[in-house]
N, C-alpha and C positions, 0 to 999 in steps of 0.2 A: 504494500500500500504506500510506503514512503516513496518508492520510485515514481508511482503515478502522481503523487502530490508534488514532488520535485519537478516533474515534467510540466505539470499544470502551471506552477509558479514561473518557470522559464518561458513558457508559452505566453503567459500574461505579460511578463516583463518585455518580451520581444514585441508583442502587440502594442504596448504603450510606447515603446521606442519608435515604432513605425508611425503611430498616430502623432507623436511629437514632431517627427520629421515632416509629415504631411502638413501639419499646422504651420511649421516654419515656411514651407513652400507656398502655402496659400497667402501668408502674410507678405512674403517677398513679392509675389505676383500682384498683390494689392498695392504695395508700395510702388512698383514699376508702373502700374496703371495710372496712379495719381501723378507720377512724374512725366508721363507721356503727354503729347499734345492732345487736348480735349479731356484730360483726366481730372481737371479741376477748374474752377472759375479763374484761377490765376494763369492757366495755360490753355485758353480756348483755341479751337481750330478756326482760322479765318476763312470765311467763304464769301463769295460774291453775291449770292442770292439765297433767300430762304428756301427756294425750291430744291436746292442741292443738299439740304441738311438731313432730311430723313433717308434718302438713298445712301448718303455717306455713312450715317449711323448704322444702317442695315448691313453695309458692306464691311463694317468693323467686326472682327471676330471676338468671341468671348475671351477675356484675359485669363480665365481659369482653364477652359477645356478646348478653346478654339472653335466652339459651336457657333451657330447662327443666332443673332439677336432679334428679338421680337420687340417692337416699339410699343410702349405703354402710353407715353405722354410726350408732347413737344410743347414747351412753354417758353415765355420770355420772363427773365428775372433780372433785377438790378443788382449789380455787384461792383463795388468800387467806383460808383458814379457813372457806370455805363450799363447799357442794356445788353444782356447776353441771352442766347438761346440755349436751352438745355433739353436734351432728349433723354428720357428715362426709359430704360429697356431691361429685358431679362433674357437670359440665354434659354433657347428652346431645349437644350440638352440637359444642362446641370442646374438651371434656374437661378444662377447667380445674377443679382441685380447690378445695374450699372447706370451711371450718368455720364453723358458725353456733352461737353460744353463747346459752343460755337460763338463766334463774333462775326457780325456782318461787316465786310470791308467798307470803308467810307469811300464814297464816290467823289472823284475830283472833277471839277468842271474846267474844261479847257477853253 
């Protein structure tokens, strides 16, 4: 019986180690997502027209599994004195939630 108990403990320890490593991987991917263009209001993706926002968001893969994003909401929000567009989406595969930030480029008159 002690052999079985020892094996169970090692199995549990190994499972917890794997879970900790997966947690670190998830946190690292979240950090990279925030640092990437569009990952936060401080780093919006600049676009020329509101018409390209949703197709751009749909073509962005999930930062956790690489799956396709389904758009839930597209809104305008004020941040730092400017109006930004935010697309809220969820991965169709792993259901990870995500926000992608956009800024409309200012038009110059010649």
